[in-house]
N, CA, C and O atoms as CSV, one atom per row, in Angstrom:
chain,resi,resn,atom,element,x,y,z
A,1,MET,N,N,84.679,116.374,115.358
A,1,MET,CA,C,84.468,114.720,114.456
A,1,MET,C,C,83.250,114.400,115.506
A,1,MET,O,O,83.021,114.940,116.589
A,2,LEU,N,N,82.509,113.300,114.807
A,2,LEU,CA,C,81.097,113.147,115.670
A,2,LEU,C,C,81.717,111.818,116.311
A,2,LEU,O,O,82.606,111.164,115.765
A,3,ASP,N,N,81.054,111.463,117.707
A,3,ASP,CA,C,81.158,110.562,118.707
A,3,ASP,C,C,80.493,109.200,117.787
A,3,ASP,O,O,79.465,109.145,117.113
A,4,PRO,N,N,81.387,108.312,118.032
A,4,PRO,CA,C,80.680,107.513,116.679
A,4,PRO,C,C,79.372,106.751,118.009
A,4,PRO,O,O,78.565,106.067,117.378
A,5,GLN,N,N,79.187,106.746,118.904
A,5,GLN,CA,C,78.008,106.154,119.657
A,5,GLN,C,C,76.807,107.229,119.684
A,5,GLN,O,O,75.702,106.919,120.130
A,6,GLU,N,N,77.105,108.555,119.160
A,6,GLU,CA,C,76.118,109.834,118.886
A,6,GLU,C,C,75.710,109.238,117.761
A,6,GLU,O,O,74.532,109.039,117.464
A,7,ALA,N,N,76.983,108.841,116.900
A,7,ALA,CA,C,76.503,108.500,115.429
A,7,ALA,C,C,75.590,107.186,114.654
A,7,ALA,O,O,74.894,107.184,113.638
A,8,ILE,N,N,75.881,106.309,115.453
A,8,ILE,CA,C,75.185,105.037,115.569
A,8,ILE,C,C,73.630,105.414,116.189
A,8,ILE,O,O,72.648,104.906,115.650
A,9,ALA,N,N,73.452,106.458,117.508
A,9,ALA,CA,C,72.088,106.889,117.674
A,9,ALA,C,C,71.541,107.346,116.725
A,9,ALA,O,O,70.374,107.026,116.500
A,10,ARG,N,N,72.063,108.020,116.090
A,10,ARG,CA,C,71.473,109.180,115.085
A,10,ARG,C,C,70.891,108.402,113.325
A,10,ARG,O,O,70.209,108.726,112.352
A,11,MET,N,N,71.826,107.083,113.889
A,11,MET,CA,C,70.974,106.382,112.035
A,11,MET,C,C,70.074,105.090,112.004
A,11,MET,O,O,70.119,104.273,112.924
A,12,THR,N,N,69.429,104.973,111.142
A,12,THR,CA,C,68.939,104.033,110.918
A,12,THR,C,C,68.939,102.753,111.257
A,12,THR,O,O,70.099,102.416,111.494
A,13,PRO,N,N,68.162,101.844,111.399
A,13,PRO,CA,C,68.462,100.064,111.664
A,13,PRO,C,C,69.058,99.720,110.070
A,13,PRO,O,O,69.894,98.833,109.902
A,14,LYS,N,N,68.612,100.393,109.139
A,14,LYS,CA,C,69.151,100.312,107.747
A,14,LYS,C,C,70.457,100.249,107.564
A,14,LYS,O,O,71.225,99.328,107.287
A,15,GLN,N,N,70.660,102.041,107.879
A,15,GLN,CA,C,72.086,102.444,107.585
A,15,GLN,C,C,73.002,102.231,108.739
A,15,GLN,O,O,74.096,102.780,108.604
A,16,ARG,N,N,72.811,101.539,109.887
A,16,ARG,CA,C,73.349,100.950,110.582
A,16,ARG,C,C,74.299,99.607,109.851
A,16,ARG,O,O,75.529,99.568,109.837
A,17,ALA,N,N,73.368,98.557,109.268
A,17,ALA,CA,C,73.544,97.700,108.531
A,17,ALA,C,C,74.458,98.220,107.237
A,17,ALA,O,O,75.412,97.580,106.794
A,18,PHE,N,N,74.053,99.333,106.781
A,18,PHE,CA,C,74.632,99.461,105.380
A,18,PHE,C,C,76.734,99.707,105.899
A,18,PHE,O,O,77.805,99.340,105.416
A,19,CYS,N,N,76.300,100.483,107.048
A,19,CYS,CA,C,78.304,100.498,107.845
A,19,CYS,C,C,78.972,99.390,108.012
A,19,CYS,O,O,79.990,99.050,107.410
A,20,GLU,N,N,78.244,98.660,109.061
A,20,GLU,CA,C,78.800,97.572,108.795
A,20,GLU,C,C,79.223,96.446,107.813
A,20,GLU,O,O,80.312,95.878,107.880
A,21,TYR,N,N,78.054,96.118,106.697
A,21,TYR,CA,C,78.559,95.722,105.334
A,21,TYR,C,C,79.429,96.678,104.786
A,21,TYR,O,O,80.073,96.309,103.804
A,22,TYR,N,N,79.529,97.362,105.031
A,22,TYR,CA,C,80.720,98.773,104.129
A,22,TYR,C,C,81.738,98.708,104.983
A,22,TYR,O,O,82.704,99.303,104.506
A,23,LEU,N,N,81.968,98.235,106.077
A,23,LEU,CA,C,83.553,98.121,106.583
A,23,LEU,C,C,84.114,96.546,106.438
A,23,LEU,O,O,85.311,96.261,106.463
A,24,GLN,N,N,82.940,95.503,106.270
A,24,GLN,CA,C,83.653,94.021,105.426
A,24,GLN,C,C,83.976,94.509,104.349
A,24,GLN,O,O,85.194,94.669,104.285
A,25,ASN,N,N,83.298,94.903,103.239
A,25,ASN,CA,C,83.762,94.515,101.987
A,25,ASN,C,C,83.874,95.983,101.332
A,25,ASN,O,O,83.726,95.961,100.111
A,26,CYS,N,N,84.066,97.037,101.798
A,26,CYS,CA,C,84.238,98.385,100.888
A,26,CYS,C,C,83.464,98.869,99.911
A,26,CYS,O,O,83.774,99.848,99.233
A,27,ASN,N,N,82.080,98.001,99.741
A,27,ASN,CA,C,81.785,97.789,97.992
A,27,ASN,C,C,80.533,98.781,98.411
A,27,ASN,O,O,79.630,98.132,98.941
A,28,ALA,N,N,80.245,100.249,98.301
A,28,ALA,CA,C,78.950,100.529,98.869
A,28,ALA,C,C,77.359,99.888,97.748
A,28,ALA,O,O,76.262,99.804,98.300
A,29,SER,N,N,77.475,99.613,96.638
A,29,SER,CA,C,76.194,99.263,96.328
A,29,SER,C,C,75.852,98.053,96.906
A,29,SER,O,O,74.673,97.787,97.141
A,30,GLU,N,N,77.332,96.808,97.321
A,30,GLU,CA,C,76.785,95.315,97.775
A,30,GLU,C,C,76.293,96.023,99.012
A,30,GLU,O,O,75.366,95.361,99.479
A,31,SER,N,N,76.475,96.837,99.556
A,31,SER,CA,C,76.237,96.736,100.996
A,31,SER,C,C,74.575,97.027,101.457
A,31,SER,O,O,73.666,96.561,102.143
A,32,ALA,N,N,74.998,98.426,100.315
A,32,ALA,CA,C,73.423,98.682,100.510
A,32,ALA,C,C,72.127,97.658,100.190
A,32,ALA,O,O,71.028,97.676,100.745
A,33,ARG,N,N,72.538,96.866,99.253
A,33,ARG,CA,C,72.039,95.532,99.172
A,33,ARG,C,C,71.856,94.783,100.000
A,33,ARG,O,O,70.702,94.591,100.383
A,34,LEU,N,N,72.907,94.115,100.553
A,34,LEU,CA,C,72.612,93.513,102.176
A,34,LEU,C,C,72.189,93.657,103.024
A,34,LEU,O,O,71.863,92.826,103.871
A,35,ALA,N,N,72.040,95.159,103.023
A,35,ALA,CA,C,71.712,96.090,104.242
A,35,ALA,C,C,70.220,96.308,103.936
A,35,ALA,O,O,69.610,96.944,104.796
A,36,GLY,N,N,69.466,95.859,102.773
A,36,GLY,CA,C,67.988,95.563,102.328
A,36,GLY,C,C,67.536,96.697,101.438
A,36,GLY,O,O,66.397,96.716,100.970
A,37,TYR,N,N,68.612,97.838,101.156
A,37,TYR,CA,C,68.159,98.647,100.016
A,37,TYR,C,C,67.422,98.010,98.578
A,37,TYR,O,O,68.079,97.042,98.197
A,38,SER,N,N,66.584,98.209,97.943
A,38,SER,CA,C,66.083,97.669,96.914
A,38,SER,C,C,67.461,97.671,95.681
A,38,SER,O,O,68.327,98.539,95.795
A,39,LEU,N,N,67.544,96.685,94.597
A,39,LEU,CA,C,68.390,96.208,93.993
A,39,LEU,C,C,68.507,97.479,92.730
A,39,LEU,O,O,69.535,97.699,92.091
A,40,ARG,N,N,67.415,98.102,92.591
A,40,ARG,CA,C,66.861,98.999,91.502
A,40,ARG,C,C,67.851,100.177,92.086
A,40,ARG,O,O,68.607,100.721,91.282
A,41,SER,N,N,67.867,100.593,93.496
A,41,SER,CA,C,68.664,101.931,94.025
A,41,SER,C,C,69.507,101.493,94.582
A,41,SER,O,O,69.689,102.353,95.443
A,42,ALA,N,N,70.333,100.617,94.779
A,42,ALA,CA,C,71.310,99.777,96.151
A,42,ALA,C,C,72.233,100.830,95.424
A,42,ALA,O,O,72.751,101.652,96.181
A,43,PHE,N,N,72.558,100.954,93.930
A,43,PHE,CA,C,73.918,102.057,93.639
A,43,PHE,C,C,73.847,103.356,93.978
A,43,PHE,O,O,74.825,104.090,94.116
A,44,ARG,N,N,72.342,103.769,94.163
A,44,ARG,CA,C,72.488,105.022,94.373
A,44,ARG,C,C,72.156,105.372,96.039
A,44,ARG,O,O,72.173,106.548,96.401
A,45,SER,N,N,71.910,104.474,96.838
A,45,SER,CA,C,71.684,104.522,98.202
A,45,SER,C,C,72.885,104.677,98.177
A,45,SER,O,O,73.432,105.765,98.359
A,46,GLY,N,N,73.516,103.522,97.929
A,46,GLY,CA,C,75.379,103.580,98.511
A,46,GLY,C,C,75.718,104.727,98.535
A,46,GLY,O,O,76.098,105.253,99.582
A,47,GLN,N,N,75.655,105.382,97.363
A,47,GLN,CA,C,76.862,106.579,97.205
A,47,GLN,C,C,75.972,107.724,98.139
A,47,GLN,O,O,76.647,108.512,98.800
A,48,GLU,N,N,74.414,107.834,98.207
A,48,GLU,CA,C,73.934,108.869,98.828
A,48,GLU,C,C,74.462,108.641,100.758
A,48,GLU,O,O,74.617,109.581,101.537
A,49,ASN,N,N,74.623,107.291,101.070
A,49,ASN,CA,C,74.906,107.001,102.444
A,49,ASN,C,C,76.047,107.333,102.786
A,49,ASN,O,O,76.314,107.953,103.816
A,50,LEU,N,N,77.082,106.832,101.688
A,50,LEU,CA,C,78.391,107.428,101.707
A,50,LEU,C,C,78.963,109.205,102.071
A,50,LEU,O,O,79.954,109.701,102.607
A,51,HIS,N,N,77.638,109.754,101.399
A,51,HIS,CA,C,77.970,111.599,101.665
A,51,HIS,C,C,77.438,111.736,102.679
A,51,HIS,O,O,77.896,112.731,103.241
A,52,LYS,N,N,76.675,111.250,103.252
A,52,LYS,CA,C,75.703,111.758,104.629
A,52,LYS,C,C,76.977,111.680,106.057
A,52,LYS,O,O,77.360,110.590,106.481
A,53,PRO,N,N,77.401,112.794,106.539
A,53,PRO,CA,C,78.179,112.970,107.400
A,53,PRO,C,C,77.837,112.071,108.602
A,53,PRO,O,O,78.814,111.589,109.175
A,54,VAL,N,N,76.949,111.846,108.952
A,54,VAL,CA,C,76.655,111.204,110.125
A,54,VAL,C,C,77.768,109.547,110.310
A,54,VAL,O,O,78.550,109.077,111.136
A,55,ILE,N,N,77.033,109.071,108.617
A,55,ILE,CA,C,77.452,107.714,108.487
A,55,ILE,C,C,79.002,107.727,107.797
A,55,ILE,O,O,79.752,106.751,107.788
A,56,ARG,N,N,79.286,108.957,107.266
A,56,ARG,CA,C,80.895,109.146,106.840
A,56,ARG,C,C,81.686,109.203,108.422
A,56,ARG,O,O,82.600,108.449,108.755
A,57,ALA,N,N,81.395,109.728,108.836
A,57,ALA,CA,C,82.155,110.022,110.103
A,57,ALA,C,C,82.118,108.648,111.310
A,57,ALA,O,O,82.923,108.509,112.231
A,58,TYR,N,N,81.019,107.788,111.005
A,58,TYR,CA,C,81.142,106.563,111.853
A,58,TYR,C,C,81.963,105.608,111.065
A,58,TYR,O,O,82.794,104.991,111.732
A,59,ILE,N,N,81.911,105.321,109.653
A,59,ILE,CA,C,82.896,104.630,108.830
A,59,ILE,C,C,84.239,105.016,109.109
A,59,ILE,O,O,85.122,104.265,109.525
A,60,ASP,N,N,84.339,106.193,108.865
A,60,ASP,CA,C,86.012,106.899,109.002
A,60,ASP,C,C,86.632,106.417,110.725
A,60,ASP,O,O,87.787,106.030,110.901
A,61,TYR,N,N,85.860,106.514,111.570
A,61,TYR,CA,C,86.257,106.423,112.941
A,61,TYR,C,C,86.455,104.764,112.733
A,61,TYR,O,O,87.631,104.464,112.526
A,62,MET,N,N,85.634,103.779,112.749
A,62,MET,CA,C,85.640,102.856,112.108
A,62,MET,C,C,87.023,102.192,111.535
A,62,MET,O,O,87.774,101.336,112.002
A,63,LEU,N,N,87.038,102.871,110.452
A,63,LEU,CA,C,88.255,101.961,109.803
A,63,LEU,C,C,89.890,102.577,110.059
A,63,LEU,O,O,90.986,102.278,109.585
A,64,GLU,N,N,89.495,103.417,110.895
A,64,GLU,CA,C,90.690,103.975,111.693
A,64,GLU,C,C,90.953,103.402,113.031
A,64,GLU,O,O,92.049,103.618,113.548
A,65,GLN,N,N,89.811,102.493,113.818
A,65,GLN,CA,C,90.190,101.807,114.734
A,65,GLN,C,C,90.779,100.147,114.110
A,65,GLN,O,O,91.576,99.331,114.574
A,66,MET,N,N,90.086,100.173,113.080
A,66,MET,CA,C,90.254,99.043,112.285
A,66,MET,C,C,92.195,98.653,112.168
A,66,MET,O,O,92.915,97.694,112.446
A,67,ALA,N,N,92.374,99.999,111.612
A,67,ALA,CA,C,93.744,99.954,111.092
A,67,ALA,C,C,95.053,100.023,111.950
A,67,ALA,O,O,96.196,99.606,111.760
A,68,ASP,N,N,94.328,100.844,113.166
A,68,ASP,CA,C,95.455,101.025,114.570
A,68,ASP,C,C,95.232,99.683,115.370
A,68,ASP,O,O,95.832,99.694,116.445
A,69,ALA,N,N,94.369,98.287,115.061
A,69,ALA,CA,C,94.417,97.244,115.671
A,69,ALA,C,C,95.438,96.324,114.540
A,69,ALA,O,O,96.065,95.298,114.804
A,70,ARG,N,N,95.383,96.919,113.465
A,70,ARG,CA,C,96.294,96.133,112.306
A,70,ARG,C,C,97.865,96.414,112.133
A,70,ARG,O,O,98.706,95.584,111.785
A,71,ILE,N,N,98.057,97.624,112.417
A,71,ILE,CA,C,99.402,97.948,112.200
A,71,ILE,C,C,100.085,98.295,113.279
A,71,ILE,O,O,99.514,98.938,114.160
A,72,ALA,N,N,101.512,97.910,113.410
A,72,ALA,CA,C,102.013,98.085,114.362
A,72,ALA,C,C,102.798,99.789,114.872
A,72,ALA,O,O,103.467,100.415,114.050
A,73,LYS,N,N,102.618,100.191,115.959
A,73,LYS,CA,C,103.234,101.625,116.250
A,73,LYS,C,C,104.880,101.454,116.716
A,73,LYS,O,O,105.567,100.583,117.250
A,74,ALA,N,N,105.056,102.744,116.212
A,74,ALA,CA,C,106.171,102.526,116.537
A,74,ALA,C,C,106.750,102.559,118.043
A,74,ALA,O,O,107.931,102.838,118.254
A,75,GLU,N,N,105.931,102.285,118.971
A,75,GLU,CA,C,106.260,102.090,120.590
A,75,GLU,C,C,106.255,100.257,120.368
A,75,GLU,O,O,107.101,99.546,120.911
A,76,GLU,N,N,105.322,99.799,119.621
A,76,GLU,CA,C,105.322,98.659,119.449
A,76,GLU,C,C,106.764,97.421,118.989
A,76,GLU,O,O,107.186,96.374,119.481
A,77,VAL,N,N,107.186,98.413,117.615
A,77,VAL,CA,C,108.547,97.950,116.846
A,77,VAL,C,C,109.585,97.897,117.950
A,77,VAL,O,O,110.424,97.046,118.245
A,78,LEU,N,N,109.131,99.565,118.684
A,78,LEU,CA,C,110.544,99.461,119.680
A,78,LEU,C,C,110.889,98.450,120.864
A,78,LEU,O,O,111.995,98.109,121.283
A,79,GLU,N,N,109.573,98.062,121.290
A,79,GLU,CA,C,109.631,97.477,122.587
A,79,GLU,C,C,110.233,96.126,122.107
A,79,GLU,O,O,111.196,95.628,122.691
A,80,ARG,N,N,109.378,95.283,120.544
A,80,ARG,CA,C,109.624,93.791,120.603
A,80,ARG,C,C,111.610,93.884,120.387
A,80,ARG,O,O,112.355,93.052,120.905
A,81,LEU,N,N,112.181,95.251,119.399
A,81,LEU,CA,C,113.422,94.788,119.431
A,81,LEU,C,C,114.331,95.259,120.540
A,81,LEU,O,O,115.561,95.200,120.559
A,82,THR,N,N,113.792,95.575,121.148
A,82,THR,CA,C,114.435,95.706,122.555
A,82,THR,C,C,114.382,94.446,123.320
A,82,THR,O,O,115.409,94.051,123.871
A,83,SER,N,N,112.926,93.559,123.435
A,83,SER,CA,C,113.053,92.307,124.045
A,83,SER,C,C,113.909,91.626,123.235
A,83,SER,O,O,114.506,90.713,123.806
A,84,VAL,N,N,114.232,91.837,121.718
A,84,VAL,CA,C,114.908,90.340,121.047
A,84,VAL,C,C,116.406,91.163,121.780
A,84,VAL,O,O,117.175,90.378,122.336
A,85,MET,N,N,116.795,92.594,121.789
A,85,MET,CA,C,117.965,92.734,122.023
A,85,MET,C,C,118.504,91.848,123.493
A,85,MET,O,O,119.568,91.304,123.789
A,86,ARG,N,N,117.241,92.015,124.175
A,86,ARG,CA,C,117.770,91.495,125.345
A,86,ARG,C,C,117.779,90.307,125.839
A,86,ARG,O,O,117.959,90.017,127.021
A,87,GLY,N,N,117.487,89.220,124.500
A,87,GLY,CA,C,117.386,87.966,124.578
A,87,GLY,C,C,115.915,87.156,125.565
A,87,GLY,O,O,115.747,86.082,126.143
A,88,GLU,N,N,115.175,88.274,125.339
A,88,GLU,CA,C,113.667,87.846,126.169
A,88,GLU,C,C,112.529,87.290,125.188
A,88,GLU,O,O,111.404,86.969,125.569
A,89,GLU,N,N,112.994,87.224,123.850
A,89,GLU,CA,C,111.920,86.639,123.017
A,89,GLU,C,C,112.187,85.246,122.859
A,89,GLU,O,O,113.286,85.317,122.309
A,90,THR,N,N,111.992,84.289,122.940
A,90,THR,CA,C,112.025,82.940,122.400
A,90,THR,C,C,111.357,82.416,120.821
A,90,THR,O,O,110.425,83.015,120.284
A,91,GLU,N,N,111.905,81.422,120.336
A,91,GLU,CA,C,111.116,80.923,119.205
A,91,GLU,C,C,111.000,79.617,119.045
A,91,GLU,O,O,112.024,78.957,119.224
A,92,PRO,N,N,109.913,79.003,118.724
A,92,PRO,CA,C,109.951,77.637,118.501
A,92,PRO,C,C,111.426,76.982,117.616
A,92,PRO,O,O,111.908,77.726,116.763
A,93,VAL,N,N,112.010,75.774,117.825
A,93,VAL,CA,C,112.692,75.682,116.902
A,93,VAL,C,C,112.668,73.844,116.526
A,93,VAL,O,O,112.897,73.099,117.479
A,94,PRO,N,N,112.386,73.206,115.131
A,94,PRO,CA,C,112.310,72.004,115.496
A,94,PRO,C,C,113.777,71.007,115.512
A,94,PRO,O,O,114.880,71.221,115.008
A,95,TYR,N,N,113.217,69.753,116.379
A,95,TYR,CA,C,114.604,68.951,116.670
A,95,TYR,C,C,113.676,67.835,115.811
A,95,TYR,O,O,112.648,68.226,115.258
A,96,LEU,N,N,114.103,66.404,115.727
A,96,LEU,CA,C,113.668,65.274,115.625
A,96,LEU,C,C,113.886,64.444,116.794
A,96,LEU,O,O,115.016,64.558,117.267
A,97,LYS,N,N,113.166,63.704,117.340
A,97,LYS,CA,C,112.762,62.806,118.563
A,97,LYS,C,C,113.528,61.595,118.462
A,97,LYS,O,O,114.154,60.982,119.326
A,98,GLY,N,N,113.368,61.382,117.315
A,98,GLY,CA,C,113.450,59.811,116.389
A,98,GLY,C,C,112.012,59.187,116.165
A,98,GLY,O,O,110.917,59.699,116.397
A,99,ASN,N,N,112.324,57.914,115.639
A,99,ASN,CA,C,111.085,57.246,115.049
A,99,ASN,C,C,110.382,58.106,114.334
A,99,ASN,O,O,109.155,58.009,114.313
A,100,GLY,N,N,111.003,59.030,113.670
A,100,GLY,CA,C,110.250,59.704,112.366
A,100,GLY,C,C,109.072,61.200,113.246
A,100,GLY,O,O,108.168,61.927,112.833
A,101,GLU,N,N,109.786,61.014,114.574
A,101,GLU,CA,C,108.687,62.022,115.402
A,101,GLU,C,C,109.253,63.227,115.326
A,101,GLU,O,O,110.479,63.179,115.233
A,102,GLN,N,N,108.637,64.606,115.337
A,102,GLN,CA,C,109.431,65.811,115.235
A,102,GLN,C,C,108.795,66.519,116.968
A,102,GLN,O,O,107.799,66.416,117.684
A,103,GLY,N,N,109.678,66.993,116.963
A,103,GLY,CA,C,109.684,67.811,118.231
A,103,GLY,C,C,109.929,69.648,118.533
A,103,GLY,O,O,110.608,70.244,117.697
A,104,PHE,N,N,109.594,70.112,119.228
A,104,PHE,CA,C,110.163,71.647,119.367
A,104,PHE,C,C,110.620,72.191,120.582
A,104,PHE,O,O,110.169,71.856,121.677
A,105,SER,N,N,111.636,73.147,120.383
A,105,SER,CA,C,112.046,73.141,122.096
A,105,SER,C,C,112.067,75.107,121.351
A,105,SER,O,O,112.068,75.604,120.225
A,106,GLU,N,N,112.080,75.598,122.695
A,106,GLU,CA,C,112.225,77.440,122.737
A,106,GLU,C,C,113.427,77.717,122.707
A,106,GLU,O,O,114.185,77.151,123.494
A,107,GLN,N,N,113.913,78.677,121.774
A,107,GLN,CA,C,115.368,79.171,121.962
A,107,GLN,C,C,115.474,80.643,121.802
A,107,GLN,O,O,114.847,81.550,121.255
A,108,ARG,N,N,116.336,80.512,122.380
A,108,ARG,CA,C,116.379,82.658,122.401
A,108,ARG,C,C,117.012,83.090,121.340
A,108,ARG,O,O,117.681,82.359,120.609
A,109,PRO,N,N,116.878,84.080,121.209
A,109,PRO,CA,C,117.715,84.983,119.816
A,109,PRO,C,C,119.382,84.726,119.622
A,109,PRO,O,O,120.235,84.958,120.479
A,110,LYS,N,N,119.638,84.122,118.104
A,110,LYS,CA,C,121.219,84.128,118.106
A,110,LYS,C,C,121.684,85.319,118.496
A,110,LYS,O,O,121.045,86.367,118.599
A,111,VAL,N,N,122.801,85.130,118.706
A,111,VAL,CA,C,123.676,86.851,119.457
A,111,VAL,C,C,123.593,87.858,117.829
A,111,VAL,O,O,123.254,89.037,117.940
A,112,SER,N,N,123.927,87.280,116.364
A,112,SER,CA,C,123.750,87.967,115.452
A,112,SER,C,C,122.424,88.873,115.416
A,112,SER,O,O,122.481,90.103,115.416
A,113,ASP,N,N,121.080,88.053,115.381
A,113,ASP,CA,C,119.898,88.457,116.051
A,113,ASP,C,C,119.960,89.532,117.023
A,113,ASP,O,O,119.469,90.621,116.726
A,114,ARG,N,N,120.533,89.339,118.201
A,114,ARG,CA,C,120.037,90.532,119.018
A,114,ARG,C,C,121.307,91.897,118.849
A,114,ARG,O,O,121.187,93.092,119.117
A,115,VAL,N,N,122.351,91.222,118.366
A,115,VAL,CA,C,123.445,92.327,117.847
A,115,VAL,C,C,122.538,92.984,116.631
A,115,VAL,O,O,122.738,94.173,116.878
A,116,LYS,N,N,121.778,92.976,115.620
A,116,LYS,CA,C,120.839,93.562,114.791
A,116,LYS,C,C,119.797,94.420,115.737
A,116,LYS,O,O,119.659,95.632,115.902
A,117,ALA,N,N,119.250,93.488,116.181
A,117,ALA,CA,C,118.362,94.436,117.104
A,117,ALA,C,C,118.776,95.806,117.625
A,117,ALA,O,O,118.221,96.879,117.388
A,118,ALA,N,N,119.797,95.588,118.340
A,118,ALA,CA,C,120.780,96.825,118.906
A,118,ALA,C,C,121.704,97.972,117.990
A,118,ALA,O,O,122.267,99.029,118.275
A,119,GLU,N,N,121.544,97.194,116.788
A,119,GLU,CA,C,121.925,98.463,115.577
A,119,GLU,C,C,120.669,99.080,115.233
A,119,GLU,O,O,120.443,100.288,115.173
A,120,LEU,N,N,119.865,98.115,115.011
A,120,LEU,CA,C,118.305,99.082,114.416
A,120,LEU,C,C,118.195,99.938,115.560
A,120,LEU,O,O,118.128,101.148,115.342
A,121,LEU,N,N,118.158,99.403,117.079
A,121,LEU,CA,C,117.994,100.658,118.144
A,121,LEU,C,C,118.862,101.439,117.913
A,121,LEU,O,O,118.341,102.451,117.443
A,122,GLY,N,N,119.966,101.539,117.987
A,122,GLY,CA,C,120.822,102.356,117.983
A,122,GLY,C,C,121.044,103.265,116.754
A,122,GLY,O,O,121.650,104.281,117.092
A,123,ARG,N,N,120.749,103.228,115.438
A,123,ARG,CA,C,120.169,104.097,114.333
A,123,ARG,C,C,119.130,104.842,114.723
A,123,ARG,O,O,119.120,105.972,114.234
A,124,ARG,N,N,117.844,104.448,115.786
A,124,ARG,CA,C,116.587,104.884,115.847
A,124,ARG,C,C,117.234,106.321,117.090
A,124,ARG,O,O,116.801,107.469,117.189
A,125,TYR,N,N,118.010,105.862,117.620
A,125,TYR,CA,C,118.212,106.587,118.364
A,125,TYR,C,C,119.669,107.578,118.264
A,125,TYR,O,O,120.050,108.274,119.206
A,126,ALA,N,N,120.264,107.500,117.150
A,126,ALA,CA,C,121.154,107.980,116.580
A,126,ALA,C,C,122.440,107.680,117.643
A,126,ALA,O,O,122.750,108.816,117.999
A,127,LEU,N,N,123.016,107.079,118.080
A,127,LEU,CA,C,123.947,106.206,119.127
A,127,LEU,C,C,125.307,106.518,118.250
A,127,LEU,O,O,126.325,107.039,118.705
A,128,PHE,N,N,125.032,105.936,116.426
A,128,PHE,CA,C,126.284,105.355,115.895
A,128,PHE,C,C,125.891,106.678,115.125
A,128,PHE,O,O,124.742,107.108,115.226
A,129,THR,N,N,127.131,107.527,114.121
A,129,THR,CA,C,127.178,108.216,113.502
A,129,THR,C,C,128.326,107.768,112.685
A,129,THR,O,O,129.414,107.487,113.189
A,130,ASP,N,N,128.064,107.703,111.377
A,130,ASP,CA,C,128.982,107.368,110.167
A,130,ASP,C,C,129.597,108.501,109.239
A,130,ASP,O,O,130.494,108.271,108.428
A,131,ASN,N,N,129.085,109.614,109.420
A,131,ASN,CA,C,129.326,110.534,109.132
A,131,ASN,C,C,129.499,111.892,110.053
A,131,ASN,O,O,128.560,112.297,110.738
A,132,ALA,N,N,130.533,112.434,110.021
A,132,ALA,CA,C,130.567,113.551,110.790
A,132,ALA,C,C,129.897,114.811,110.074
A,132,ALA,O,O,130.099,115.172,108.914
A,133,LYS,N,N,128.872,115.527,111.221
A,133,LYS,CA,C,127.826,116.579,110.502
A,133,LYS,C,C,128.728,117.763,111.151
A,133,LYS,O,O,128.823,117.925,112.368
A,134,VAL,N,N,129.246,118.403,110.378
A,134,VAL,CA,C,129.753,119.625,109.715
A,134,VAL,C,C,129.041,120.415,109.608
A,134,VAL,O,O,128.048,120.058,108.974
A,135,ASP,N,N,129.027,121.942,110.106
A,135,ASP,CA,C,128.306,123.388,110.401
A,135,ASP,C,C,129.306,124.200,109.450
A,135,ASP,O,O,130.400,124.577,109.868
A,136,ILE,N,N,128.921,124.415,108.315
A,136,ILE,CA,C,130.194,125.693,107.715
A,136,ILE,C,C,129.041,126.997,107.450
A,136,ILE,O,O,127.874,127.101,107.073
A,137,ALA,N,N,130.037,127.798,107.850
A,137,ALA,CA,C,129.207,129.314,108.022
A,137,ALA,C,C,129.729,129.446,106.519
A,137,ALA,O,O,130.807,129.084,106.050
A,138,PRO,N,N,128.388,130.221,105.761
A,138,PRO,CA,C,128.714,131.253,104.739
A,138,PRO,C,C,129.524,132.091,104.468
A,138,PRO,O,O,129.447,133.039,105.249
A,139,VAL,N,N,130.731,132.262,103.274
A,139,VAL,CA,C,131.545,133.432,103.415
A,139,VAL,C,C,131.169,134.349,102.021
A,139,VAL,O,O,130.768,133.997,100.911
A,140,VAL,N,N,131.493,135.713,102.608
A,140,VAL,CA,C,130.565,136.731,101.856
A,140,VAL,C,C,131.615,137.528,101.603
A,140,VAL,O,O,132.227,138.068,102.525
A,141,ILE,N,N,131.961,137.701,100.250
A,141,ILE,CA,C,132.697,138.580,99.530
A,141,ILE,C,C,132.072,139.982,98.946
A,141,ILE,O,O,131.131,139.958,98.152
A,142,SER,N,N,132.496,140.848,99.269
A,142,SER,CA,C,131.828,142.188,99.011
A,142,SER,C,C,132.985,142.856,98.685
A,142,SER,O,O,134.088,142.365,98.926
A,143,GLY,N,N,132.800,144.222,98.016
A,143,GLY,CA,C,133.756,144.982,97.049
A,143,GLY,C,C,134.083,144.554,96.002
A,143,GLY,O,O,133.840,143.383,95.709
A,144,GLU,N,N,134.852,145.564,94.995
A,144,GLU,CA,C,135.175,145.350,93.876
A,144,GLU,C,C,136.343,144.203,93.864
A,144,GLU,O,O,137.289,144.353,94.636
A,145,SER,N,N,136.285,142.765,92.781
A,145,SER,CA,C,137.181,141.799,92.825
A,145,SER,C,C,137.770,142.063,91.904
A,145,SER,O,O,138.965,141.916,92.158
A,146,GLY,N,N,137.561,142.499,90.585
A,146,GLY,CA,C,138.783,142.469,89.350
A,146,GLY,C,C,138.420,141.478,88.535
A,146,GLY,O,O,138.997,141.321,87.459
A,147,LEU,N,N,137.195,140.504,89.029
A,147,LEU,CA,C,137.140,139.265,88.204
A,147,LEU,C,C,136.039,139.155,87.234
A,147,LEU,O,O,135.661,138.133,86.660
A,148,GLU,N,N,135.588,140.324,87.134
A,148,GLU,CA,C,134.255,140.594,86.250
A,148,GLU,C,C,135.074,141.141,84.760
A,148,GLU,O,O,135.797,142.126,84.608
A,149,GLY,N,N,134.693,140.202,83.871
A,149,GLY,CA,C,135.329,140.787,82.778
A,149,GLY,C,C,135.273,141.805,81.480
A,149,GLY,O,O,136.266,141.954,80.769
């Protein structure tokens, strides 16, 4: 795969602009138009740009980076569940101060929330088994059985 910095260096300013607009709207024609390609050739230019290896590599790399920033990884989920289970997380809970005013206090997770987090972690690490795992060896019968009729 092409290094993103190398890809940028090999693109024209118009192609770089196309990439930036495409990453925002995922519309090749609109991105080409916004990047300065003519209205008449925007569709064709957008499609051609998406098929150029340098541009495609850069766009794919940037989309992957954007997804990594938005989507929680398994490690992050496990860390969060562990934090809740240990009671390290807090959340704001509203209360009435009086005179119609509202305040917030930080509270630790309820015991039921901590137990649920522990259960989810336990499932992940197969600490609990509801069904016994049984290994059965196949039985092979050979010879004449007299069952065929």
